[in-house]
N, C-alpha and C positions, 0 to 999 in steps of 0.2 A: 363157843367159834364154828361158825358156818365151817364148811368143805371149802378145801382152797379151791381154784379154778384157774384154768389156763391166762385164760385172756388173752393176748396174741402167744401164737406159737415160743416155745422155747429157743433161744437164740442157737445156736452149735457152742459145743464144747469146745473144748480150749486142746484136749487129748485130738480131736478130729481139723481142729484147725492145725497142729502141728504134724500130722497123718496127709492131710494133704500140701502142707507145702512139703514136709518129708517128699512125699508122689511128683512133686516137680520139678525139684534137685537131683533127685533120682532116673526123672526121665530126657533131663536136659546133657546138653551134649556141647554145654558154652563150657569154655572159661572155667568160669566161676562156678558154674551150678558143680564139673567134674572136679575143682577145687574142695567145695564145701562136700562134698560126697566122701569123699576121702577122707579127707580132716572128720568129718563129723561119722564114718563108721571105725575107724583106728581108734577115737574120744571113748566109743562103743564096748570095742576090746580092750579096753587099757591097755592099746597100744602106745608106746611112749612115742613113735614115729612121728606121731600128734604135734609133738610141741614142736617140730620142725615144719611142720606144714601151717599152724596156726598161726604167726606172723607174716604170714605170706595173702593170710584172706586179707587185706589192710585191703590190698591195694580194688577191690571191693568191695565199700563200702556201702555200695547202698540196692543189693542184692540185701532185701529181708526174707524171705525164707530161710532163706543160710545162714543167717545172725539172726534168728527164730528158732530154727529151730538148736542150732548152737549150743542157745540159749538154756535151754531146757533141759540139753544134755551137761551141760557143766553147773546148771542147778542142783542135776538128781547128782553128780559125782561128790555130790559139797565141796563146790569151787562160787560159795556167792559171787563176791569181790567178779570176777572173773566173766560168770552170764551175765553181771550187772552190766557190763563194759559192751558185752554182745544185743542185748536189752536195748541201748542208748546207743548203739549202731538203729537199730527198724526204729527207734526213737524220734531220732535226728530226723527220719526218714521223714514217716508216719508219726509227729507226733498225738495222735489219735490212738495210736493203736491198740486196742483192749488187750490183746493175749500180751502181748511184751509186757505190759502194765504190769496184768497179773501175775507174771514172769518175777519181771522186778521186785513186788510188794512179799513176793515169796525169800526171794535173795534178803529182801531187808528186815524182811522178822529171821530167817537165818544171821544174821549179824546183827539182835537185837538193836534193829533203828522201828522201832513200833511206829511212831512218828513219821516216818516216810513211809512207813508200809500203807499205812493209814490214809496218806494222800494220793497212794496212785491206785489204790481201790476205789476211792472217793470218786477217782476222776474214770478209773474203769467201766463202774453203775453208773454214771453219767453219762459217760457214750451209750452202751448198752443198756438198759432197765431192767432188759430180762435176761441178764444174762446171774445166773443161779450158783454156778460157782463163785466169781467177785462177792454178792452177796451175802453167800455163806462166809464165806472170807474173812469180809467185812466182818461179821456178826459177830463170829469166831474171835477177832477180834476187841471187837467194840466187848467182849461181856470180860477175856480175858483184863481186859481196865476197868472192872467191875462200872460198866454200864450197862448194866438191866434192860434201859429204858429204848436207846440204838440200837439194843444188840436185837433185841425181843423185834421191830421195824425192821431189821434187816435181817433175822430169818424168817420174817413174813414174808417178803420180798422173794427171798431166796427162793420159800414155798412157791408162792404165786407163779414164780417162773418155773417151777416143777413140779407140781403136783407130788409125785414119789419121792422125794424127795427126807426119807427117811427122817436120816440125822438132825434137818430142819427140824421138821415139824417135834422132833424131839427136845433140840432146845431151845424150842419155840416156847415150850411146858415148863424148862426151866428157870427162863430169864424172868413169863408173867411172874414164876411163882416166886425168886425170886423179887417182882417188884408187888408181892400182895395179893396178886388178883388169881386164888383156887381154883375160882370156875373156869374162867377163861384157860389155865394153868393145865386142866383139867380135859381138857374140851382139846388143846395141842396137843397133848399124851395120848389124848383117845383115836385122834389122827395118823400117829406114830403106830400105836399098837395096832392098829388095819393093816395097815403097811405092815409090819413085820410080830406076828404077836411073841415073837418069841423072844421080844426086848422087854417086857413085862416085868423080866426080875429089877431089871433097869428103872423102869419105872417109879414099881412099886419104892427103891429106892431112893430115887430122888424125894420120893414125897417121905418116906419115917427120916430121912438126914437133913428137909430146907430148910432154912431161918421160919419159912411159911411152907405147913406140910402139915401131914395128917399121921400123929405119931402113931396113931395105933390105928391097924389097920386091919379087916376082916379081908385078906385076897379074893373074897367069892364075892363079896360084891365089888369090889373093885374092876374084879373085868367085865360085872354086868355094866358098870361105870364106863369103860373104857369102850364094850365091846355095843354100847345103845341100845341093850339089853331093858 
């Protein structure tokens, strides 16, 4: 397997998008921005007073940054149903909002609704083909559903978008191993090893425990193979 190439520059991360959205809210002095800012700060602090402000936000259904940040906060606080409502407000205004789709997909998974999560993730990566987080989450979901072929392709896309994505490289190796392509799996593991040499133990464990793998490993030879020696 050749070394991954970046192609076009990787897209901004969801964290960066949320940071920008919060910066816009924090800097604003309009009624909507002030209300969202206060509600989010109270919610982040775990203050029960936040519950009194949340219904008032309905007066501003088109405030995309506010609803996006609120959705992420509710997700992080383990309230996926409420988070989906917030993401829904964003998607009503901007149906192709990548980050709202991604957060909503995470919430669907929290609720055990994997089909809905899959659909949202596929929409997100269809909108932004360089969305590494989206491809990685899609790959994990595919792998959890025992679909190693589609999982491997999604891991490849995540790695192409972000060549330093260690977990994508390592899990690509696992998926390729499940497909019976041990040489390609070793190439993927080599990428993961060069990114993080400390992951050698995980790689070795995958190789000896997988359905298709190397039952008897020589650690020294494996290190040479992974290191390109």
